[in-house]
Structures are given as structure tokens and as C-alpha cells.
C-alpha atoms as one frame of an Amber mdcrd trajectory, in Angstrom:
protein
 -25.465 -28.424  22.912 -22.148 -26.845  23.767 -22.073 -23.344  25.179 -19.182
 -21.100  24.132 -18.481 -20.113  27.711 -18.233 -23.764  28.644 -15.662 -24.928
  26.090 -13.496 -27.494  27.791  -9.756 -27.946  27.124 -10.640 -31.037  25.000
 -12.664 -29.644  22.081 -15.937 -31.394  21.314 -16.258 -31.813  17.567 -17.318
 -34.726  15.378 -15.825 -37.533  13.350 -17.519 -39.070  10.383 -17.728 -42.886
  10.482 -14.561 -44.876   9.735 -13.553 -44.951   6.118 -14.224 -41.328   5.150
 -10.845 -40.049   6.342  -8.302 -40.507   3.565  -4.755 -39.257   3.189  -2.296
 -39.232   0.347   0.869 -39.162   2.459   4.292 -38.195   1.254   7.525 -37.335
   3.022   6.791 -34.573   5.509   9.010 -31.513   5.396   8.479 -28.507   7.597
  10.380 -25.279   7.015   9.665 -23.457  10.222   9.469 -19.687  10.112  12.213
 -17.728  11.814   9.513 -15.685  13.568   7.663 -17.625  16.273   3.884 -17.707
  15.891   2.215 -17.126  19.242  -1.416 -17.066  18.099  -4.023 -15.051  19.972
  -5.286 -14.902  23.525  -7.742 -17.784  23.855 -11.325 -16.599  23.479 -10.438
 -13.213  22.001 -10.224 -12.493  18.269  -7.591 -10.163  16.921  -8.638  -6.524
  17.171  -6.617  -5.158  14.217  -5.462  -6.446  10.849  -1.810  -6.015  11.770
  -2.271  -8.687  14.446  -3.254 -11.306  11.854   0.448 -11.973  11.295   0.396
 -13.763  14.651  -2.222 -16.286  13.515  -1.011 -19.860  13.923  -4.120 -21.959
  13.177  -5.959 -20.799  10.047  -9.104 -22.191   8.401  -9.515 -21.380   4.683
 -13.012 -21.792   3.268 -13.191 -22.098  -0.523 -16.595 -21.215  -1.913 -18.151
 -22.985  -4.859 -17.613 -19.935  -7.085 -13.892 -20.024  -6.249 -13.351 -23.714
  -6.914 -15.556 -24.150  -9.980 -15.285 -22.862 -13.530 -17.658 -20.311 -14.953
 -19.711 -23.002 -16.700 -20.119 -24.795 -13.329 -18.958 -28.041 -14.929 -15.492
 -28.716 -13.651 -12.868 -27.089 -11.438 -10.932 -23.858 -11.938  -7.568 -25.615
 -11.873  -5.423 -22.477 -12.111  -7.092 -20.823  -9.131  -7.009 -24.034  -7.127
  -3.299 -24.533  -7.804  -2.559 -20.975  -6.673  -4.557 -21.441  -3.469  -2.790
 -24.720  -2.701   0.574 -23.023  -3.221  -0.292 -20.283  -0.712  -1.640 -22.760
   1.853   1.509 -24.875   1.469   3.713 -21.817   1.930   1.941 -20.876   5.164
   1.990 -24.494   6.373   5.740 -24.639   5.819   6.138 -21.434   7.838   4.903
 -23.294  10.907   1.210 -22.475  10.713  -1.563 -25.067  10.993  -3.764 -24.824
   7.924  -7.213 -26.382   7.459  -9.280 -26.200   4.256 -13.070 -26.329   4.040
 -13.754 -26.851   0.356 -16.605 -26.988  -2.086 -16.298 -28.385  -5.583 -17.292
 -32.041  -5.333 -20.662 -31.425  -6.999 -19.101 -29.466  -9.868 -16.353 -32.037
 -10.386 -18.880 -34.871 -10.282 -21.209 -33.068 -12.682 -18.341 -32.780 -15.173
 -17.592 -36.501 -14.902 -21.241 -37.579 -15.140 -21.946 -35.278 -18.111 -18.977
 -36.801 -19.894 -20.134 -40.331 -19.132 -23.744 -39.645 -20.200 -22.719 -37.967
 -23.422 -20.295 -40.766 -24.197 -22.964 -43.369 -23.527 -25.551 -41.520 -25.637
 -23.164 -41.087 -28.515 -22.356 -44.811 -28.579 -26.030 -45.832 -28.505 -27.047
 -43.311 -31.148 -24.140 -44.226 -33.362 -25.246 -47.850 -33.242 -28.947 -47.200
 -33.904 -29.410 -43.874 -35.663 -26.153 -42.917 -37.300 -24.019 -39.832 -36.727
 -26.607 -37.385 -38.065 -28.471 -37.226 -34.770 -25.519 -36.751 -32.456 -26.104
 -32.996 -32.244 -29.510 -33.531 -30.692 -28.131 -35.218 -27.568 -29.145 -33.567
 -24.306 -27.941 -34.112 -20.776 -30.684 -34.685 -18.187 -30.730 -32.618 -15.004
 -28.215 -34.244 -12.690 -29.111 -34.743  -9.033 -26.632 -32.969  -6.751 -26.057
 -35.930  -4.399 -25.128 -38.173  -7.297 -22.737 -35.524  -8.595 -21.147 -35.234
  -5.146 -20.693 -38.981  -4.908 -19.012 -39.055  -8.305 -16.826 -36.024  -7.580
 -15.512 -36.508  -4.030 -12.768 -38.992  -4.885 -11.557 -37.000  -7.895 -11.517
 -33.732  -5.940  -9.459 -35.268  -3.170  -7.072 -36.900  -5.634  -6.508 -33.481
  -7.196  -5.742 -31.887  -3.802  -3.343 -34.712  -2.956  -1.472 -34.321  -6.240
  -1.160 -30.556  -5.786   0.015 -30.689  -2.164   2.502 -33.420  -3.028   4.394
 -30.838  -5.107   5.199 -29.050  -1.824   6.006 -32.193   0.202   2.828 -31.843
   2.214   0.286 -34.531   3.029  -3.467 -33.889   2.781  -6.326 -35.797   4.418
 -10.057 -35.783   3.634 -12.827 -35.565   6.226 -16.550 -35.616   5.341 -19.160
 -34.450   7.831 -22.876 -33.641   8.054 -24.952 -31.596  10.454 -26.117 -34.786
  12.187 -22.526 -35.582  13.173 -22.328 -32.383  15.224 -25.354 -33.460  17.208
 -23.587 -36.637  18.394 -21.255 -36.018  21.338 -19.032 -39.021  20.637 -18.583
 -38.152  16.975 -17.667 -34.610  17.883 -14.955 -35.883  20.203 -13.728 -38.205
  17.476 -13.441 -35.407  14.930 -11.610 -33.228  17.411  -9.126 -36.001  18.077
  -8.684 -36.701  14.363  -8.084 -33.065  13.420  -5.605 -32.447  16.222  -3.658
 -35.564  15.311  -3.528 -34.545  11.630  -2.306 -31.057  12.516   0.305 -32.513
  14.854   1.677 -34.572  11.953   1.847 -31.515   9.631  -1.056 -32.837   7.519
  -3.526 -30.384   5.970  -7.108 -31.542   6.705  -9.488 -30.959   3.796 -13.039
 -30.898   5.110 -16.324 -30.920   3.208 -19.956 -31.613   3.876 -20.846 -35.113
   2.721 -23.179 -33.913  -0.016 -23.789 -37.496  -1.186 -25.922 -38.228   1.893
 -26.644 -34.811   3.395 -30.374 -34.211   4.052 -32.081 -31.029   2.839 -31.561
 -28.055   5.193 -34.097 -28.102   7.993 -35.658 -24.976   9.471 -33.847 -24.287
  12.706 -33.183 -21.566  15.187 -29.949 -20.827  13.376 -27.589 -18.541  15.285
 -29.996 -18.233  18.173 -28.007 -19.164  21.219 -24.522 -20.544  20.982 -24.727
 -23.160  18.206 -24.757 -22.756  14.426 -26.356 -25.491  12.327 -24.407 -26.885
   9.384 -26.414 -25.796   6.329 -23.526 -25.087   3.942 -19.751 -24.831   3.933
 -19.878 -21.300   5.368 -21.532 -22.527   8.547 -19.316 -25.636   8.536 -16.169
 -23.498   8.349 -17.395 -21.237  11.155 -18.307 -24.208  13.366 -14.943 -25.910
  12.837 -12.988 -22.682  13.300 -14.579 -22.008  16.675 -14.483 -25.548  18.006
 -10.871 -25.990  16.828 -10.036 -22.603  18.359  -8.585 -21.365  15.098  -6.985
 -17.935  15.170  -8.445 -16.944  11.822 -11.092 -17.949   9.293 -10.566 -16.813
   5.691 -13.727 -17.055   3.579 -12.999 -16.818  -0.156 -15.878 -15.968  -2.453
 -16.472 -14.382  -5.873 -16.694 -10.809  -4.515 -13.967  -8.661  -3.004 -15.609
  -8.583   0.392 -18.667  -7.110   2.065 -20.244  -4.032   0.466 -22.687  -1.589
   2.006 -25.142  -2.542  -0.766 -25.157  -5.104  -3.604 -21.766  -4.744  -5.348
 -23.339  -4.374  -8.773 -24.730  -0.946  -7.866 -22.773   2.154  -8.863 -22.508
   3.593  -5.357 -21.520   0.321  -3.650 -18.525   0.720  -1.327 -16.332  -2.064
  -0.020 -16.416  -2.223   3.775 -12.873  -2.517   5.070 -13.791  -3.464   8.649
 -17.177  -4.803   9.764 -18.347  -4.655  13.362 -21.146  -6.591  15.101 -24.295
  -4.499  14.965 -23.506  -3.024  11.540 -25.887  -5.411   9.746 -28.564  -2.725
   9.623 -26.334  -0.580   7.390 -25.926  -3.354   4.790 -28.316  -4.422   2.035
 -27.655  -7.967   0.845 -28.072  -9.017  -2.767 -28.746 -12.431  -4.251 -26.501
 -15.430  -3.650 -23.646 -16.346  -5.964 -24.147 -18.281  -9.213 -23.270 -21.558
  -7.453 -23.283 -22.804  -3.881 -25.914 -22.870  -1.183 -25.225 -19.625   0.653
 -24.998 -15.988  -0.338 -23.204 -13.089   1.301 -25.835 -12.889   4.046 -25.047
 -16.490   5.022 -21.331 -15.702   5.039 -21.833 -12.667   7.268 -23.962 -14.644
   9.725 -21.342 -17.388   9.865 -18.542 -14.826  10.218 -20.251 -13.039  13.103
 -20.888 -16.357  14.847 -17.211 -17.281  14.476 -16.157 -13.836  15.703 -18.364
 -14.257  18.775 -16.639 -17.586  19.337 -13.218 -15.957  19.397 -12.031 -16.468
  15.793 -11.019 -13.550  13.560 -12.643 -13.559  10.115 -11.806 -12.071   6.703
 -14.092 -12.366   3.674 -12.277 -11.749   0.384 -12.273 -12.567  -3.311 -10.752
 -15.829  -4.444 -11.578 -15.293  -8.110 -10.144 -11.860  -8.972  -7.252 -12.520
 -11.373  -5.092  -9.727  -9.948  -5.205 -10.922  -6.338  -5.889 -14.668  -6.417
  -2.192 -15.547  -6.508  -1.505 -13.898  -3.153  -4.858 -13.208  -1.492  -4.387
 -15.706   1.371  -0.790 -14.729   2.119  -1.710 -11.033   1.929  -4.502 -11.526
   4.466  -2.235 -13.429   6.849   0.343 -10.661   6.387  -2.204  -8.124   7.669
  -2.717  -6.293   4.383  -5.992  -4.555   3.584  -7.665  -7.254   1.535 -11.387
  -7.959   1.675 -13.507  -7.263   4.755 -12.062  -7.801   8.222 -14.503  -8.593
  11.045 -13.573  -7.019  14.376 -15.226  -6.530  17.748 -13.129  -3.430  18.499
 -14.334  -0.225  16.893 -11.637   2.436  16.473 -12.016   5.583  18.516 -11.634
   7.849  15.484 -12.533   7.747  11.793 -11.061   5.223   9.394  -8.433   6.351
   6.924 -11.047   6.111   4.158 -13.306   8.456   6.111 -10.370  10.780   6.731
  -9.642  10.897   3.005 -13.273  11.731   2.249 -13.278  14.494   4.881 -10.025
  15.883   3.490 -11.498  15.957  -0.022 -14.734  17.617   1.119 -13.011  20.357
   3.133 -10.263  20.621   0.504 -12.869  21.628  -2.064 -14.195  24.272   0.310
 -10.611  25.406   0.911 -10.059  25.792  -2.853 -13.205  27.945  -3.104 -12.009
  30.414  -0.448 -10.636  33.764  -1.422  -6.814  33.856  -1.722  -6.675  36.232
   1.236  -8.555  33.725   3.378  -6.108  30.921   2.565  -3.254  33.311   3.338
  -4.911  34.148   6.682  -4.905  30.466   7.642  -1.180  30.136   6.894  -0.307
  33.330   8.761  -2.311  32.028  11.715  -0.370  28.747  11.654   2.920  30.674
  11.682   1.730  32.615  14.711   0.677  29.434  16.511   4.131  27.898  15.953
   5.697  30.915  17.619   3.148  31.263  20.420   3.252  27.550  21.331   7.003
  27.076  20.993   7.532  25.653  24.467   4.690  23.108  24.180   6.011  21.979
  20.782   9.557  21.562  22.064   8.301  19.683  25.138   6.380  17.212  22.938
   9.445  16.825  20.732  11.654  16.083  23.748   9.394  13.166  24.619   9.976
  11.777  21.140  13.744  12.310  21.087  14.224  10.908  24.602  12.215   7.807
  23.722  14.130   7.366  20.465  17.482   7.766  22.227  16.472   5.275  24.921
  15.433   2.606  22.428  18.476   3.166  20.209  16.462   2.402  17.090  17.370
   5.598  15.233  20.765   6.354  13.738  22.376   9.704  14.661  21.341  11.314
  11.339  17.704  10.302  11.835  17.807  11.410  15.454  19.058  14.777  14.241
  16.144  15.028  11.801  13.704  14.163  14.589  14.905  16.953  16.845  13.193
  20.359  16.797  14.888  23.514  18.022  13.927  27.138  18.489  15.933  27.997
  15.390  14.061  25.384  13.328  10.702  26.701  14.513  11.702  30.284  13.691
  12.768  29.217  10.188   9.476  27.354   9.825   7.477  30.447  10.721   9.434
  32.566   8.203   8.903  29.959   5.489   5.166  29.782   6.181   4.831  33.524
   5.767   6.542  33.239   2.380   4.022  30.581   1.403   1.175  32.837   2.559
   2.330  35.489   0.098   2.365  32.904  -2.712  -1.139  31.764  -1.761  -2.570
  35.034  -3.051  -1.746  34.029  -6.637  -2.173  30.270  -6.914  -5.585  28.626
  -7.283  -7.649  29.932 -10.204  -4.761  31.759 -11.859  -5.411  32.357 -15.545
  -2.622  30.859 -17.650  -3.930  31.087 -21.207  -6.802  32.613 -23.189  -7.745
  31.570 -26.694 -10.539  32.759 -28.998 -11.377  29.440 -30.643 -14.004  31.070
 -32.864 -16.392  33.998 -32.745 -18.362  33.650 -29.513 -16.247  30.702 -28.321
 -13.481  31.488 -25.790 -11.207  29.014 -24.016  -9.300  29.551 -20.776  -6.756
  27.460 -18.902  -6.704  28.010 -15.119  -4.835  26.457 -12.190  -6.699  24.112
  -9.839  -5.703  21.854  -6.916  -4.654  18.258  -7.588  -7.165  16.905  -5.048
  -6.110  14.833  -2.027  -2.403  14.451  -1.264  -0.859  11.719   0.856   2.469
  12.766   2.349   4.435  10.059   4.174   7.395  11.258   6.183   9.903   9.762
   8.617  11.611  11.331  11.642  10.877  14.839  10.406   8.087  16.593  12.358
   8.976  19.995  10.855   7.648  18.562   7.579   4.081  18.622   8.932   3.495
  22.408   9.116   5.467  22.969   5.898   3.404  20.548   3.851   0.176  21.644
   5.539   0.828  25.257   4.555   1.552  24.263   0.951  -1.667  22.220   0.849
  -3.644  25.175   2.167  -2.064  27.556  -0.344  -2.830  25.188  -3.227  -6.332
  24.270  -2.014  -5.556  20.563  -1.674  -6.899  18.144   0.910  -4.079  16.437
   2.792  -3.446  13.129   4.539  -0.303  13.016   6.668   1.317   9.758   7.765
   4.255  10.325  10.094   6.529   7.841  11.767   5.754   6.535  15.241   9.061
   7.943  16.443   7.600  11.481  16.112   4.068  10.758  17.341   3.972  13.347
  20.138   5.426  16.103  17.961   3.117  15.274  15.064  -0.015  15.290  17.201
   0.897  18.663  18.688   1.671  20.233  15.303  -1.455  18.763  13.727  -3.621
  20.180  16.510  -2.220  23.647  15.791  -2.779  23.137  12.063  -6.434  22.264
  12.610  -6.813  25.274  14.864  -5.523  27.520  12.074  -7.785  25.853   9.491
 -10.804  26.413  11.721 -10.341  30.128  11.165 -12.381  29.702   7.969 -14.270
  26.494   8.764 -12.082  23.935   6.988 -10.655  22.146  10.014 -10.849  18.688
   8.400  -8.892  19.562   5.236  -5.656  18.277   6.808  -5.821  14.831   8.428
  -3.179  13.024  10.476  -3.416   9.270   9.893  -2.823   7.674  13.271  -4.422
   4.268  12.668  -2.451   1.058  12.169  -2.612   1.088   8.381   0.635   0.064
   6.767   2.091   2.371   4.151   1.419  -0.287   1.519  -2.277  -0.300   2.410
  -2.474   3.489   2.054  -0.899   3.231  -1.385  -3.845   1.133  -2.560  -6.475
   3.851  -1.969  -6.409   4.958  -5.584 -10.040   6.098  -5.488  -9.407   8.419
  -2.547  -5.847   9.714  -3.028  -4.578  11.606  -6.085  -0.856  12.009  -5.385
   1.615  10.393  -2.972   4.661  12.328  -1.785   7.157  10.322   0.298   9.716
  12.132   2.438  12.236   9.892   4.108  14.845   7.285   3.401  15.570   6.035
  -0.089  14.205   2.650   0.998  10.895   4.254   2.018  10.586   5.997  -1.348
  11.376   2.822  -3.279   8.869   0.826  -1.218   6.149   3.390  -1.903   6.929
   3.550  -5.616   6.674  -0.236  -5.752   3.500  -0.444  -3.648   1.564   2.389
  -5.279  -1.184   1.067  -7.518  -2.596   3.658  -9.871  -1.500   6.647  -7.759
   1.358   8.865  -9.017   4.357   9.165  -6.691   6.318  12.413  -6.556   9.799
  12.195  -5.082  13.294  10.831  -5.325  14.624   7.543  -4.086  18.213   8.691
  -3.474  20.249  11.851  -3.045  23.662  11.006  -4.474  25.026  14.515  -5.014
  28.416  15.326  -6.571  30.835  18.241  -6.346  33.385  18.417  -9.177  36.603
  20.379  -8.550  37.700  21.502 -11.988  41.326  22.200 -12.918  40.507  25.947
 -12.770  38.862  25.792  -9.307  39.668  28.460  -6.722  41.025  26.829  -3.547
  39.148  29.073  -1.109  35.847  28.566  -2.885  36.498  24.830  -3.176  37.180
  24.378   0.545  34.141  26.407   1.546  31.756  24.670  -0.894  32.967  21.139
  -0.086  32.773  21.782   3.671  29.297  23.281   3.462  27.985  20.621   1.063
  29.190  17.720   3.236  29.300  18.987   6.804  26.448  21.498   7.185  23.816
  18.739   7.435  25.197  15.330   6.392  21.812  13.593   6.722  20.126  15.846
   4.168  19.307  14.501   0.720  21.173  17.445  -0.852  24.454  16.776   0.970
  27.638  15.908  -0.919  28.244  12.171  -1.243  30.940  11.962  -3.963  33.748
  14.458  -4.521  35.151  14.387  -8.068  38.660  15.831  -8.359  40.452  16.759
 -11.587  43.584  14.654 -12.053  45.749  17.823 -12.167  45.049  18.478  -8.465
  46.589  15.213  -7.243  49.748  15.606  -5.128  49.337  19.389  -4.997  48.824
  21.762  -2.041  45.276  22.303  -3.380  44.403  18.634  -2.870  46.206  18.454
   0.493  44.168  21.349   1.854  40.906  19.674   0.790  41.914  16.422   2.518
  43.076  18.262   5.658  39.753  20.113   5.889  37.751  16.866   5.591  39.873
  15.191   8.255  39.477  18.197  10.543  35.699  17.877  10.114  36.012  14.127
  10.934  34.708  13.050   7.556  35.466   9.419   6.765  36.875   9.134   3.248
  36.315   6.237   0.858  38.532   5.985  -2.207  37.075   5.403  -5.629  38.793
   2.736  -7.778  40.837   5.199  -9.822  41.800   7.349  -6.837  42.907   4.239
  -4.939  45.183   3.253  -7.816  47.213   6.439  -7.341  47.870   5.776  -3.646
  50.292   3.437  -1.891  48.297   3.490   1.326  44.759   4.522   0.533  41.605
   4.932   2.612  39.106   2.101   2.468  38.057   1.521  -1.109  34.435   2.319
  -1.783  32.112  -0.675  -2.111  29.867   1.161  -4.557  30.102   4.492  -6.326
  26.319   4.715  -6.062  26.136   5.206  -2.280  24.167   7.726  -0.213  26.000
   7.853   3.128  23.773  10.311   4.993  26.573  10.857   7.500  30.085  12.318
   7.790  31.371  10.057   5.036  32.069  10.620   1.365  33.760   9.087  -1.651
  36.619  10.735  -3.568  37.227   9.824  -7.180  39.588  11.177  -9.848  38.507
  12.258 -13.363  40.379  13.609 -16.379  38.076  16.537 -17.128  34.574  17.929
 -17.239  33.303  15.416 -19.796  34.455  12.474 -17.680  32.939  14.124 -14.600
  29.590  14.436 -16.394  29.766  10.816 -17.549  30.462   9.697 -13.957  27.506
  11.738 -12.657  25.148  10.290 -15.245  26.286   6.737 -14.484  26.361   6.813
 -10.687  24.287   9.840  -9.683  20.604  10.079  -8.820  19.740  13.206 -10.865
  19.323  15.223  -7.676  21.912  18.006  -7.297  25.386  18.298  -8.804  27.958
  21.110  -8.515  30.999  22.354 -10.424  33.668  24.545  -8.818  35.652  26.415
 -11.464  36.720  29.876 -12.569  36.256  28.965 -16.224  32.903  30.292 -17.408
  33.087  28.171 -20.559  33.614  24.957 -18.582  30.897  25.934 -16.091  28.341
  26.613 -18.819  29.175  23.295 -20.469  28.604  21.536 -17.124  25.351  23.423
 -16.459  23.934  22.575 -19.871  24.992  18.934 -20.089  24.398  17.524 -16.586
  20.914  15.979 -16.577  19.946  16.566 -12.944  17.099  18.408 -11.274  19.513
  21.014  -9.839  22.905  21.964 -11.320  25.049  24.653  -9.617  28.199  26.625
 -10.395  30.378  27.725  -7.464  27.615  27.174  -4.890  26.958  24.573  -2.218
  24.676  21.633  -3.012  22.762  22.536   0.165  21.061  25.382  -1.718  18.821
  22.761  -3.340  15.910  23.510  -1.034  12.472  25.047  -1.411  12.989  27.589
   1.342  16.360  28.727  -0.047  14.853  28.939  -3.540  12.241  31.329  -2.187
   9.401  28.808  -2.474   8.675  29.164   1.239   8.920  25.425   1.746   8.830
  22.234  -0.248   6.904  18.997  -0.146   9.983  17.226  -1.425  12.542  17.152
  -4.190  11.533  15.406  -7.364  14.053  13.779  -9.680  11.342  12.555 -12.049
  11.210  14.035 -15.519   7.718  15.468 -15.157   6.295  18.978 -14.773   7.499
  19.211 -11.147  11.268  18.709 -10.847  13.722  19.757  -8.169  12.345  21.342
  -4.972   8.563  21.074  -5.306   6.733  23.996  -3.796   3.325  25.467  -4.383
   3.441  25.290  -8.193   4.089  21.557  -8.135   0.847  20.938  -6.224  -1.362
  22.528  -8.863  -2.749  21.192 -12.090  -5.009  22.885 -14.641  -8.448  22.666
 -16.119  -9.955  24.154 -19.273 -12.978  26.468 -19.291 -14.858  26.903 -22.566
 -17.587  29.569 -22.875 -19.803  29.451 -25.938 -23.132  30.530 -27.378 -24.615
  27.198 -28.427 -22.022  26.123 -30.993 -21.536  22.530 -32.077 -18.657  20.902
 -33.938 -21.038  20.465 -36.887 -20.897  24.248 -37.350 -17.227  23.868 -38.296
 -17.695  20.981 -40.727 -17.389  21.378 -44.489 -21.050  22.337 -44.786 -20.975
  24.521 -41.668 -20.989  28.296 -41.465 -18.201  28.822 -38.898 -14.406  28.539
 -38.962 -11.754  28.258 -36.295  -9.751  31.359 -35.385  -7.453  30.102 -32.565
  -6.437  33.608 -31.614  -4.230  33.988 -28.529  -5.723  36.610 -26.221  -3.813
  38.644 -23.640  -3.851  37.308 -20.073  -4.721  40.048 -17.567  -2.079  40.612
 -14.924  -3.371  39.498 -11.554  -2.347  41.551  -8.554
């Protein structure tokens, strides 16, 4: 037997006797990926899911439940076609794909049942007439005979499907006895390597037509696994072919901590050797030889041999079409087997801790929550130098790599002034925290002895994702504390030192009242898309960053509401009655105060009457003095002989010292332009006409609409909210700068004396009153 430590450069595997290797060859086309695939370090499996993208040689094992229909008589053609499409896509990216498949028995059973029924119907029609056809029964079919009848048809189906993608497939049949013969093992190794070299997908199966019954053996004791089913076959081939990854597709989503049919069963995201004691295995699947316990044993053996393993569902209708490509892309699908345990808790554990301590936080007295926020403000002031030192490490690294644009680098930087403003804002939030959770909103006497109340409560667990903005961490943490919400924070790697320092101070403040785990900083390798799938653990996602980040999160979120805006295309309209001094000041402040902000001016709308006037010249001179690059809108460009560069799109968020200028005929045309090209964020009118201003304020459908004031006032701190978790442009209860109120929802409390709805029926003795009761003022 071959010891793992003694694997030689020439792999020792087996080849079935001549004649069992078949190939339906077509023209070979390989579309190599633009990203080179380096594979893993030989002998070491990947430690993290994100590394699976590097996998070059991948074995896909298709369980019987995946390949066969629910009636076990025939193949699930739709699922099989989808799997073939994914394998072909990965093969054409430059990967080497191998398939270990079941299905021959099911396919053969379908064919034999058809033949037997056809034969019986002919005989009975000749001897007994049609009246007895309904009594025909199919005898129990022996599995080996079914396999013999189904192998050729199964392979023909694979060949036809792969041909659609200009890929050749070859069949190899093996048994456990072949792996005990040294020469056959060498032959199989040579065959498989040659097929992979020629861009052919090997399709491997146990030769169920001749396979002997499984023999008792010291399975998994030592370094060799016996071939009892396709799970063990896939593991054996993956290790001896030095595959980077083994994907085992079954009829369950992955490995659960107890049988998945139980109510409290939880999917295990990552499984580590030695965790078997924490798992209770159920029965095997409806078809096939092995159950989940067999899959786990095979997976652990493959992991020990240096191959990464993922067990996932190949039958779930929502994921089947992309399950293999998602796994190879490193997404959180199924159960990933890893030898490297993370130093800290998983993100799922962090979410559970945040919810548990968040509930305790919500039960604290308002003064206690305010104490925590005041303490955090003090810690920001007392630890100013340590915070700025950590931030310098981030900014220096970002500047050295050159990966951040100047606006993002500006957002990343912390200053003494920013920290002082943060501390002031936190103290404002602390004052609001005294009247937030549990506030009585409405009282109704439904009937005599039946009173209803509506009170504010936390939303639950928030996930806030932010880029290049470490000052967001204490702001959002304070709002979560004030509203009694648990909080998960996912910051960008560019601010890792700053975020860790600020999170440590936040936990120190929370520990004042024993809720140190209510705010969690996610520092694991989870992609944002993976976090957006935790719909059972997260109640609201709030992205803070680029418009691309927000759009990606809105697209990736599955069942979790997303609060935010994807763009900040803000307008300032200079009306015909605008005051020049106010106009210059507002335009300068809106564009130049902080160009990277989402509430900065991006498009300046100018009334046609101002063209070729000193008013317009002064506006242009001021923008040039501030080094603002001007882009001309189509209509503005038509008025000019030599114009600035014409804008490529009127729906552009520059985020820098750039803006577009466009000409309009009046307030109605300005409003129409804003509705067509704006993002419903913040829009401003500059005018001395109260009538025109009121018309603008009432008709512009944006979250914030201002008259004679800079767009930069669209901010939670400037609104007196203390801080904001973001600005929402959605048409829901929270719109504009979202502060404490936007992080609360309500619940209804009904106090009765044993009433039932039958008491209010036609024959009942009670009637509804629905009397509004006064709400006591809360100090």
C-alpha cells in the first residue's frame, strides 16, 4: 500500500483493463483564463475559502441523489445539463476538471423497466387481451444488471452534453481490486494525465456491473481508503491525482451539526478535523451506497492527503445552476473542510454574540446606554495620539501602494479636528439615547379592559459595511448603542489599523455595563457577498462607500433589507432671481468644501438669463480659482464657440474637483432635469423669489431639498442627529440622513382580561371602542 508521505512524482493509480476507456471526441477548444491558475502548495490543502479561486485541478463527485430523478428511475436531465455547463466553463478557463459520477444504475433501471413492461404488454396482449395490462408488475431488478444496461447510455448522454461546449469526455470504470494492483494503478495515472493534457474531461465511475459486495476492512485506518462507493472513489482519485479541490455534491446543503430535518439543525460553514464528536449523523440518502457519514470520512481522508474539500447541494433549485462555479469562486456554499482553525470566532458566531448582547443592551436603562456613549467620547479624546498613530500606518501604506484615489485617501485620513467633531457628535447621540428604545408612540382602548400600545424597539442586528472611512466606526457604534441594536462592522483592509484601534475602544466603553460583545468587527476573509447571505443572522444592511459598493450589496443581498443610496448626484440650480453673493458662496461650499462627499455638488444648473452676464462670469472665475474642472452639458456647449470638454453623461458622480454645468429655461425645466438625471439625494435652489423657492421645495422628489443653503448641510451631525449611519434615498420610513430614529422599529403590546374575538361577534356581549388615549410625555 502507498503511504501519503511516500508519494512519488509519478502517481500510482489504476487503469481498468483495455476497452473500458471510451471517448466521444470533438474539436478541442480551450479559452484560457486571463488569470493564471497556480494551484496550491503540493501536500497542503487551501486554508481559506478565498484561496479556492487558485484551484487548477478539480474533482467533482456527483452523488446518486444529484444525478437521478425523484422516482429513482432515470436521470435528472436538467440538473445534469447545468452541472455539465459549469464544468465546461471551468475547463475552458484553463482548469483541469474530473467527474466521478453515479447514475448508471438508475439509467439502466429505467431502460430495463421499459423493456420488461414492453415485453409483458406484448405477451399479455397476445394471450389475455388488453383487460389485464393494468396488472403488470416489474420484478425487483438486480443492481449489477441495471449498471450494465445503463453505463453506455449514461456516457453517451455526457458526450452529447459536453459536445455542446466543444469539449471531449472519456469514460473510465474502476473497482476496488484495481487499486490493489500496482501496475493498474500506474496505468490509470498515465491515462488520466494524458486525458487532462489533451483537454479531455475524464468521467470516472465504479464498475457496478462487476463490483463485488463491500468487504469489511480497516477503512481509513492508516493511509489508504478502500473503494466502497463513489465518495471513497472520488477521495482516492483526488489525492492520488493531487487535485487541488474535491467538490462532493449531494442532496443536502452541506454538513449539519445534527440531522438536517431537525428544527435546530445548523449548517456548518467550515469543518475541522476532530469536530466529528460535535456532529450527529442521520440516515443515508434515498439512493446511493453512502450517507453523510461516509462523505465526511472520505472528505477528511482527502483533506489529510492534501486536497481541499467542499460538500454542497447539487439538487437545490436555487443554487444548482451555479453551485460549482460559486464554490470555485470562493463563495460560502456548502461545508468547507479546512485544517486551519481561525484564531477568533466565525462571522456567524460574531452575529450570534452581537444579537445576544444587543438584547441585553436594549434592556438597559436609557441612562446606562448614554453612559456607554459618553465613555466612548471620552476614550476618543483620551487616546487621540494612539488613534492618529494607527491611522498614519494606514494612510502611509495606502499612499505607498497607490491603490486609493485622492478623494478616498482623504476619507481615510483622521485628524484632531475630525476626532473632536466625533466626540461632540457622540455626546449629542448620548442625549438622544435617553428617549429612544421603549418610547410610547400610541395608546388605544380597543374595548373595555383591552388596551393597545405601540412602542419603539431595536431592529436587531445591523451589518454596516464601510470603505476608507474609519470615523464611521465610532459614529455607527454609538447609534447602535443608543438604539439597542447589535452591530457587525465590516471595514476595508485599507483602514485595518484604525478600525482595530477604534473597535477596541468601543468594546472598552461597552464593557462599562457588561455588553462588550454587542459590537463586532468582522476581520475574517468573508467576502461582502457572503455576508449578505446571512439572512437568518442579520436584519438590516447599511453600506457606506462608493456607489459601486452599494449597488453590489443591493444586488447580493438575499432577503435582507439594504438601507442606503447608490449615488450622490446633487444639483444646485441658480434661478434668474439668484443673489450673486449667495450663489458664489453656496456653489463654492457645495463643490469645494469636501468634493469626495456624497452630498457635494456634481451638476450646476444655470438659468438661461445668466449666460454672458457678469453674474455667470463670476461663477466661472470662482470655479477656475478653486481649480474645478468644468464639463459642459449638451445645451450649455451649444451656446459656446470654444467650450470645455462636453460631459459624457449627465448622470455622473465625480467625487472630485469636477462638475457639470448645464443651462435650463426655468424652475420647471430644472426640476425635470433633476428628476431625470439626479439620484434623489440632495438638491438646492438659489433664488430670492419665495414663490419659486416654495415651488422647487414642494416639487423636487429628493430626500433633501434646500433653499439658499449649501448641499453639504445634508448630514446627520449638521441636522442635529449627532451622527448618521448613512443617507437613504429609498422611499421608506427612513429617508435622508438616517440617525437614531431610522434604526428603530415598533412592536405592539396588548393588555387584556381574558377576552377573545368571539366576544365581539354578533352573538357576543362586547363591542369595539377604538378610543385614542393620551400618550404621557416622557422626560
